[in-house]
Wavefront OBJ file of the C-alpha trace (Angstrom):
o trace
v 108.452 59.704 107.970
v 111.340 59.895 110.113
v 114.596 60.430 108.454
v 115.982 57.376 109.571
v 112.929 55.064 109.373
v 113.127 56.119 105.285
v 117.461 55.487 104.697
v 117.035 52.591 107.563
v 118.843 50.312 105.027
v 120.956 52.973 103.636
v 124.764 52.830 104.636
v 125.858 54.771 107.372
v 128.337 57.677 106.891
v 130.677 57.549 109.670
v 130.542 54.782 112.456
v 131.708 55.642 116.807
v 132.597 52.561 118.854
v 132.980 54.541 122.634
v 134.683 52.495 125.150
v 134.923 53.206 128.766
v 138.267 55.424 128.079
v 138.430 57.005 124.528
v 136.597 56.336 121.533
v 137.535 55.677 117.767
v 135.701 55.684 113.984
v 135.189 52.561 111.746
v 138.351 51.133 111.889
v 140.945 53.201 112.321
v 144.448 52.201 114.591
v 144.525 54.876 116.864
v 141.613 56.336 119.352
v 140.739 59.378 121.197
v 140.142 59.532 124.016
v 137.218 61.672 126.199
v 138.488 64.694 127.209
v 141.339 65.284 124.402
v 141.605 68.352 120.960
v 138.179 65.022 119.568
v 135.933 66.432 122.419
v 134.346 68.959 120.295
v 132.810 66.123 118.176
v 130.516 64.582 120.886
v 128.656 68.336 122.110
v 128.197 68.421 117.996
v 126.959 65.473 117.172
v 124.672 65.695 120.503
v 123.590 69.314 119.302
v 123.209 67.563 115.476
v 125.463 69.736 113.601
v 128.201 69.048 112.072
v 131.862 70.619 113.888
v 133.260 73.113 111.191
v 136.565 72.201 111.628
v 136.072 68.479 109.796
v 134.815 69.987 107.013
v 137.793 69.575 104.570
v 138.126 65.755 106.552
v 134.347 64.353 105.381
v 135.618 66.083 102.324
v 139.064 64.324 101.442
v 136.795 60.822 102.604
v 134.118 61.189 100.256
v 132.227 61.078 103.482
v 127.786 60.095 102.174
v 125.611 62.642 102.928
v 121.184 61.703 102.413
v 120.019 65.046 101.976
v 122.055 66.823 103.627
v 122.346 65.120 106.761
v 125.186 62.348 108.461
v 124.152 59.168 109.417
v 126.740 58.294 112.534
v 126.461 54.223 113.766
v 126.677 54.425 117.337
v 128.172 51.281 118.979
v 128.563 51.129 122.710
v 130.723 49.028 123.817
v 130.335 50.773 127.634
v 127.390 48.653 128.616
v 128.462 45.675 128.522
v 132.377 45.753 130.092
v 129.564 46.524 133.063
v 127.579 44.086 133.155
v 130.181 41.137 132.656
v 130.039 40.341 128.924
v 133.321 41.256 126.833
v 132.474 44.477 124.176
v 132.557 41.964 121.134
v 129.685 39.936 122.502
v 127.151 42.191 121.981
v 127.846 45.724 121.736
v 124.446 47.276 120.184
v 124.338 49.901 117.334
v 121.803 52.999 117.223
v 121.939 55.265 114.674
v 121.697 58.831 114.575
v 121.763 61.823 112.882
v 123.551 65.087 111.802
v 122.040 67.682 109.800
v 122.229 71.535 110.364
v 125.543 72.412 109.384
v 126.202 69.921 106.362
v 125.797 73.883 104.536
v 129.340 73.814 105.750
v 129.736 71.115 102.931
v 128.053 72.490 100.592
v 129.967 76.409 100.421
v 133.185 75.793 100.891
v 132.344 73.335 97.871
v 130.686 75.429 95.791
v 133.304 78.837 96.908
v 135.925 76.395 96.005
v 135.050 75.199 92.454
v 132.311 77.751 92.163
v 133.519 77.981 87.677
v 133.159 74.337 86.963
v 129.263 74.414 88.701
v 126.209 75.011 86.143
v 122.335 76.079 87.136
v 120.941 72.596 87.724
v 124.493 71.596 89.705
v 123.823 75.227 91.699
v 119.066 74.178 92.011
v 120.386 70.861 93.878
v 122.384 72.228 96.253
v 119.932 74.142 96.842
v 117.777 71.852 97.585
v 119.526 69.946 99.491
v 120.747 73.356 101.783
v 117.016 73.320 102.359
v 115.712 69.725 102.958
v 118.367 69.869 106.023
v 118.048 73.043 108.198
v 114.579 73.403 107.642
v 111.284 72.058 108.976
v 108.376 70.297 107.553
v 105.670 71.734 106.368
v 102.551 72.120 108.446
v 100.129 71.885 105.145
v 96.751 71.423 108.307
v 98.113 74.165 110.251
v 95.644 74.516 113.520
v 93.247 78.244 112.864
v 93.522 78.955 117.170
v 97.541 78.502 117.689
v 97.865 81.322 114.355
v 95.538 83.319 115.665
v 97.373 83.494 119.680
v 100.769 83.284 117.376
v 98.840 86.737 115.464
v 98.556 87.661 118.710
v 101.458 87.101 120.633
v 103.574 88.865 117.413
v 101.806 92.196 117.228
v 101.628 93.035 121.285
v 105.535 91.778 121.003
v 106.090 93.899 117.313
v 102.731 96.366 117.555
v 104.357 99.758 118.822
v 106.542 98.819 115.724
v 104.103 99.227 112.738
v 104.468 103.581 112.776
v 100.959 104.902 112.804
v 98.872 106.821 110.266
v 99.114 110.871 111.679
v 96.328 112.985 110.810
v 96.028 116.249 108.417
v 95.293 119.329 110.694
v 93.854 122.333 109.097
v 94.696 126.067 110.363
v 92.059 126.418 113.238
v 93.362 123.421 114.807
v 97.111 124.349 114.780
v 96.484 127.370 116.437
v 94.559 125.708 118.542
v 97.583 123.492 119.415
v 99.664 126.283 119.590
v 97.448 127.973 122.242
v 97.207 125.043 124.226
v 100.823 124.484 124.278
v 101.837 128.267 125.278
v 99.218 128.293 127.797
v 100.197 124.726 129.092
v 104.576 126.950 129.014
v 102.474 129.877 130.773
v 101.522 127.883 133.343
v 104.349 125.503 134.536
v 106.552 128.647 134.663
v 104.068 130.582 136.518
v 105.747 131.792 139.727
v 101.816 132.695 141.619
v 103.333 136.447 141.640
v 101.592 139.183 140.842
v 102.462 140.364 137.489
v 103.319 144.199 137.140
v 100.987 146.906 135.407
v 101.611 148.191 132.794
v 99.600 151.090 131.555
v 98.130 151.721 127.439
v 100.854 153.079 125.148
v 99.575 155.805 124.752
v 100.725 156.542 128.697
v 103.897 154.916 128.848
v 106.714 157.297 129.330
v 108.829 158.599 126.641
v 112.217 156.762 126.494
v 114.749 158.693 129.258
v 117.060 162.023 128.035
v 120.751 160.651 127.128
l 1 2 3 4 5 6 7 8 9 10 11 12 13 14 15 16 17 18 19 20 21 22 23 24 25 26 27 28 29 30 31 32 33 34 35 36 37 38 39 40 41 42 43 44 45 46 47 48 49 50 51 52 53 54 55 56 57 58 59 60 61 62 63 64 65 66 67 68 69 70 71 72 73 74 75 76 77 78 79 80 81 82 83 84 85 86 87 88 89 90 91 92 93 94 95 96 97 98 99 100 101 102 103 104 105 106 107 108 109 110 111 112 113 114 115 116 117 118 119 120 121 122 123 124 125 126 127 128 129 130 131 132 133 134 135 136 137 138 139 140 141 142 143 144 145 146 147 148 149 150 151 152 153 154 155 156 157 158 159 160 161 162 163 164 165 166 167 168 169 170 171 172 173 174 175 176 177 178 179 180 181 182 183 184 185 186 187 188 189 190 191 192 193 194 195 196 197 198 199 200 201 202 203 204 205 206 207 208 209
């Protein structure tokens, strides 16, 4: 079931009003400009994340979370202004969900009050965090998709798998060493004939000093 459908009757965590030149939260007295310091909020909203800069604020106002998510109700008054009617007559409400970064709120609370948390509290926090950040489990996977995925992973990471080296016997070691020496001899061969060598018994004695 879709998250918003599951919580369709739940109260929103935040209410956002959009106007032509500014926006505001709920019934706040002041407003924020779109190109002002709070512009990062819209980027985070589009990405489905909660800005770290708002963690303390959301905690102070006791913002409500649903399974580790925020439900943001958006009233876009800009549409009706362009159509010629007033904003108060037909402002439509939409719902959006902020998810992943709610982990920052939980981690901040745990680190700040760790001494008062029980094992059950920690497990509950972990449950909410996993619900917020993990993708739904696929309980009926496609075999063909799994094969393709495994093939891609093998191509990408196959070279990282250490290969088992075969043990050589003494004869094979000597043959490999001889082949290596022959290869080095050919690489250093300059084409000139080597000087003839006399047998050891015919070698001249060392010159007298």
